[in-house]
N, C-alpha and C positions, 0 to 999 in steps of 0.2 A: 734232390728228390728224397722224400720221406718214405720209408718202407715199414709196412706192418708185417709181423710174423705170427703165424698161427701154430699153436702147439697144444696138444691135449685138449682140443675143443675150446681153447681160449685165444683171444686176440691180444697181442702185445705190441707196444710201440706208441707212436712211430719212432723209427731210428734213422739216423743219417745213412745214406747209401754207402759212404766210405767206411762207416763202422761195420755195417753188415758184411761188406766185402772182406774186411779184415778178419771178422769173426769166422767167416766161411773158410778163409785161407788157413786160419789157425785151428780150425776144427771145433771152435766153441759153439757153433751152430751146425746142424746137419744139413747136408745137401738135399735131404728129403723134407726138411721143414718147409711148410707152405708159406708163401709171402704174397703181398698185394701192395700196389701203390696206385695213386690217383690216375685214372684213365685206363687201368687194366680191367678187362671184362670179368675175369675170374681169378681166384687164387691159383698160384702156380708154385711148383717146387723151386727152391733156390737154385737148384742145378739147371733149371730151364731159364730162369731169369738172368743168371750170371754164369753162363757156361764157361767163360774165360777163366773165372776164378776156380771152377771145379777142375778144369783141365790142368790148371797150374798146381793143383793139389792131387798127387798120385793116390789112388785107392790103397787102403791098407793091404799089405802083402800077407800071405799065409805063412810068413816066416816066423817061427817062434822066437827068433833072436832079434826081430825088428823092434824098434822103440814103440811103446804103446801110444795110441792116439790120445789126444787130450779129451777128457770127458766133457759131455755137453753141460753147459752151465744154465742155471735157471734164468728165464727171461723176466725182467721186472715189469710190473704194470705201474704206470705213472700218470699223475694228474696233469702233467705238463704235455701229455700226448695230444696230438690232433688240434693244436692251436690254429692251424690253417685249414682245418676241415669244417668250413662254415656250412651251416644248414641253409639250403636254398629257399628262394621265395615261395615256391609252390608247396614245398613241404611245410613251411611255417603257416601258410594259408590253410592247408588241410588240418594241421594241429589246432588252429584257431576255430575251425568249423566244428571239430569234435568237442572242444571246450564249450562252445556256444550251445551245442546240443545238451551237454551235461548240465549247464547252468539254466537252461530254458525251463526245465520242469520245476525245480524248487522256486524259481522266480515266478513262475505261473501260479504256483500254490500261494505264494505271498500276495500276489495281486488279487487273487480270488478272495483271500482272507480279508483284504482291505476293501472289498466291494466292487471289484472291477466290472463284474457282469451288470450290476445295477447302474454303474456309471456309464457303461457303453450304451445301455438301453436309453438312458436319459439323453446322451449325446445324439443318438440316432433320431430320437423323437424330436429333439430341438432342431436338428438339421432339416427334418421333414417339415416341421411347422414354420421354419424360417427360410424355406427354399427361396433363393433369389435375393435374400437380404444378407449382404456380407457382414453387417454389424451383428445380426442375430447369430450367424454361424461362428463369428469370432467369439462372441459371448459364450456360446455353447462349448467351444473348445477350451476357453479359459476356465469354465466351470468344471469340465472334465479333468483338466490337469490340476486344478485346485483341490479336487477331491482325491486324486490319485498320487500326488507328489510324495506322500509318506511311503507308499509302496515302491515307487520308483527309487527313492533314496535308499530304502532297505536293500533293494535289488542291486543298486550300484555298490553299496558297501560290501554286500556278499561277494560280488564279482571281484572287487578290489582285494578283499582278504583271501579269496580262493587263489588268485594268481600269486599274491605275495607270500602266502604260507607255503604253497607247493613249490614255488621257484626258489625259496630260501631253505627248503627242507633238504634232507639227504638225497631226495630224488633229483633236485635241481631242475624240476620241470613240472608243469601242469600235467594233468592226466592226458590231455591231448598230445602234448609234446612227448610224454613218456611213451605213448602208443606209437608215435612216429619215430622214436629212437633219437630224440634230440634233447639238448639240455641248455640251461642258461648258466653262464659263468661270468666272472670278472675278466679283465683283459689279460690276466695271467692263467686263465683256465681253472680258477678256483671257485668254490661255492660262494655265493653272495649272501649277505646278511639280510635280515627281515626289513630293516630300514631302507636299504638300497632297493629291495624288491618293491616296497611300497612306492618309493620315488619313481622307479621304472614304470610302474603301472600309471602313476599320475602323469608322467610324460607322454603316455599314449594319447591323452587328450590333445596335446600339441601335434602329435603325429596325425591325428584325425582332421586337423584343420586344412583348409585349402585343398579339397578333393582328395584327402588322405595321402598327400604327397609324402608325409613322414613315414607311412607304412610302405609305400611304393619304393622308397629309397633302398629297401633291402635288395631289390632286383639289380641295382647298378653300382652300389657303393663297393669299395674294394674288399671290405671285411663283412659284407652282407649285413650291414647294420641299418636299422631304421633310425629315425630321429630319436626315438625314446631309448634305443640302445646307446647312441652317442651321448645323450644327456646322462644316462645312468652308468656309463662306462662299462657296458656289458657286451658279451658276445653270445650268439646262439650257435652251438656246435653240434655236429653229428655225434652220435654215440650216447648211450645212457650213462649216468654217473656211476652206476654199479660196475661198469666195465673198467673203470679206472681207479686203481688203488695206489696209495703211496708206495714207492719202491722201498723194500725192506733192506736195511744195511746188511752187507755180507758179514758172516761170522768171522772169516779169516781175513788176512791182509792181502790176499791175492787179487788178481784182476776181477772185475765185475762189469756187468752191463750198465754203465751209466751214460746212456745216450743223451 
């Protein structure tokens, strides 16, 4: 079981349960530090989660001759955290809907700039004039797409760059993912490069084939990966990238929290 520890308004971890128990016994963490693990409804003090360890550690006596307790040590933030904290299917769907809304307006402006309104009117008129004639309707649709393909191409490239730039940035997430508190990483929990982000988006076209099975795979695969995640060797994890910072090496040679 992996344990998160909250201190001074920040979340640290996750750490192995055995390490947290050891730190609690040695006094390196406080019995009043809040902690959380998967399945727990809310954060609880360590003394509540591990009462056996607290009972085995006697409270400090008011004896001036007693040995001083070990000072609390700083808890590191690590990019290796939460590698098993996969973002769920519906959270990813909600993030995609937000991104679709964000992209809708600039893409709409691009389509209007390329004459979408006139093309739609021409299509509607052609459909009315050729009602009941499948060849005429097919010709009208071909004419519409022939006039609008440049706008569609620009919109496609815009969406491609939007996701690739955002997910390879320091955010590690599109705006929708950032709002939902999730991020894209490689299989080790690290930030992906721009090239991999481009490839990951390209693989979404494969995920969309055959009734979007590649997207639906997020709901049942072990690591909540869609087909495009598997092709790009990426994960989508809970937590914003800003919450995870590389652990700083300790100045001294003593023990440190290297979970």
